[in-house]
N, C-alpha and C positions, 0 to 999 in steps of 0.2 A: 535819775532824779535831778531836778533843776530847782534853783531858788532865784527869785527875783528880789534884789534889794531895791526898795522903792524910793523914788522921788516924785514930786507931785506938780511939777511946773506945767506939764502939758496934758494932764488928765481932764479933758473937757467933754469928751463923749461919755456915753453911758452904755451899760450892758444890762440886759434883763432876760432871765431864763424862766420859762413857765413849765408847769406840768399839769396835764389835764386830770382833774378829779383826784389829785393826790390826797386832799382832805378826806376822801371817802375811805381811805385805809382805816381811819379811826371809826368810821361808821360801820364798816364791815366787822371790825373787832367787837364793837358794841352790839351789833346784831347777833353775832355768834354767842356772846356772853348771855344776852337776853334769851336767845334760843335755847341754850343749855338749861338755864334756870326754868324757863317755861316748860321744857321737856320733863323736868322733875315734877312740876305741877300737873302736867298731862298724865304722867304715870300714876300720880297719887289719886287721880279721879277713878281709875280702874281698881285701885287698891281698896277703896271704900267709897263707892259711888253715891251712897245715900247721904253721907256727911259732906260730900263734895257739891251737892246741889246748891247750897247757900253761897259758897264762894264763887261758883260759876255764875250764878245770877248776879251777884255783886259786881263781878268783872264786866258783865254785859252792861249793867247800869252805868258803871264807871266809863265805859267806852262812849255811850251816847251822851253822858253828862259832859265829858271832855270835849265833845263836838259843839256844845253850847257855851261852855265857859272854860277858861284856861285853868285847869286844876292846879298846875304848878304855882300859879299866883295865889292860890288859896290853900296851900298844902297843909298849913296848920289846922284849919277847920276840917279839911278832908280827913286827916288822921284822927282828929277828935271824933268825927262821925263814924269812922271805921271801927274805932275802939268801942264806941257806944253800941253799934250794931253787933259787934262780937260779944259784948257782955249780955245784951238782950237775947241773942241766940243761945248762949251758954246757959242762961237762966230759963228760957222758954222751952227749948227742945233738947236740953242736955247735950248740946254740942260743945266739944272742947274749944275753949277760947283760943289757945295757941295753935291748934290744928287749923282753925278757921283763918287766923291771921297769916300763918305760913303758907297755906294753900292759896289764899287770895293774892299775897305778894308774888308767889311763884307764877300763878296764872296771869297776873297783871303784866308780867314781863313779855307776854305775847303781844300786848299793845305796843311795847317798846320795839319789838321786831317789826310790826307794821309801820311804825314811825320811821325806823331806820331804812326800811325798804323804800318808802316814799322819798326819803332824802337821797338815797343812792340813785334813784331815777333821774334826778336833776343834774345836768352837766354843768361844770364850771372849770375855770382855769385858775390855778394857784401859782403865785410867784415864789419860786424856791431860791432864787439868787438874783440880786440886783446890785449894781454898783455905779456910782458916778464920782465926780471929783470931791463931793462933800461927804457922802456916807455910803455904806453898803449893808446889805442884809443877807442872811443865809439861814438854813436850818442846821443848827449845831447843838444837839442834845449832849449832855454829859455822859460819862461812861455808866453812871448809875440810873440814867433816865430811859433805859430801853423799854421798860414797861409803859411809861407814859407816852413815849414817842410812838410806840406801836398803836396806841389808842387814839392819839391826836397829834400827828406829825406837825401840822401847821401851828400848833401851840408852842413849838420850840423854835419859831422864827425869831431871830435876834438881830438887833441893829447896832452898828458900830460906825465910828468916824473913820473915813478913809485915811486921813492923815496919821491915825494911830497904828496903821499896819507897819509892822517891822519887816516882815518878809512873807512871800507866798511861794509855794513850791508844790511839785507833783512827785509823789513817791508811789510805791507799789500798792498802796491802799487808796489812792485817789489824791484829792486836793488837800493841802495843809496850809493854813494861814496862821501867822503869829501876830497877835494884836497886843501890844504892851506886855509882851512876855507870856501872854496866855495863848495856848495852842488850841486852834479851832479846826474841826474836821467837818466841813460842809457835807451834808447828806444829799442823796438822790441825784447827784450829778453824773452824767454819762461821760465816757472818755472824750467824745467829740465836744461836749460842753466845757470840759476842763481845758481842752486845747483852745477853745474859743476864749476862755478867760485868760489863759497864759498869753495868747496872741494879743489880747487887749493891752497887756502890759508891755509885751515885746514891741508893739507898734509905737511905744512912747520912748524908744531908744534907752531903755533901762538896762543897766549892766547885768549880764548873766554870769553867775558863779556856781560852783559845785555845791550841792546841798549837803548839809551836815547830818549824818545819820542820827536817828533818834531811837535807840533800842528800847527805852522805857515806854515809848508810845506803842510800839509793836507788842510789848509784853502786856500792857493793859488791854489791848484789843484782843489778844489771844485769851486772856482771862475772861473777857466779856463773852467770847464765843463759847467757852466751856461753861460759863454760868447759864447761858441760854439752853445748852444741851441738858445740863443738870436740872434746871428749874422747870423747863417746859417739856423737853423730850422724854425724860425718864418717867415722870408722872403719867403722861399721855400713853406711853408704851405699856406701863403697868395697868392703867385703866382699860386699854384695849384688850390686853391679855385676860384681864379679869372678866370682862364682858363676854369674851369668846369662850373661855373655858368654864368659869364658874357660873356665868349667866346663860350658858347654853346658846351662845351666839346671839344674845339679846332676847331670847324667848322667855327667859325668867326676868320678868319686868322688875321685881323688887330688887334682885341682886344687881341688875344692870343699872338701876337708878342709884343704888348705894355706891356702885363703882364710880359712876360719874361724879357724885357728890364728894367721895373721898379723893378723887383726882383733883377736883377744884380746891379742896382744903389742903391737899399736899402741895400744890403749886403755891398757894398763899403762904404756907408754912416755910417752904424753901426760900421764897422771896424775902420773908422776914429774917431768916437766918443769914442769907447772903448779905442783906443790908447791914445787919449787926456786925458781920465779919468785915465788911468794907469799912465801916466806921472805926472798928478796932484797928484796922491796918493804917488808916489815915492818922490816928492818934499816936501811933508809935513814933 
């Protein structure tokens, strides 16, 4: 491990590291989430196809309506019309209002999948790390931001003043930067890119000293790895086993749909419990 104590007399050049389509990670996650929910709506159509005709027709109408006007800009009026249609259907053909709303929302997620796929097709380059004599930026989510970072990594791009850097070092987990006593762990950097960043400072004749071990940093990162296994790995494994054994390997549509729904609910519940536990630990 190495640490650079920084001086700023000769920092005149700049460094910029890009990654192709990094922002698409969030789009992929969004597409998967929409896909799972729309899958539940798809299964519900086979469960009771007669009562599903109205929601399917409304989804088709919504698709063509959205091509003419931006529904998100008129979301309040759209939901008002949706509730009105649901009430009229429940009164006219004795269709359950809540079944209609839930089926419509689940099936509408298929439109979200289409939108996400169209976004994925577009190529772009995202700047994940940049630095010059005045400021630098990097992707540095907090330890509790893993869920948001997975959905939108570029949303955690933060900017700092270069003169505020206390030290920069490489350890077994990658690059570590200390800014005004705050520890930053820039994400998505490859070993060659970290070497490029360190060489950027080394070229400025900055004194190289041994890095100070940071056991608490490694402890927090180990806890984060176990949280990911607990929150995402276990529910997905249980959901898969339920679909395979109880759902007859997906042939029992009702049991398979319930297994997927319970998996999603279990993930959300565990995330809530982990956040409560983390807040309790910080308050001690």
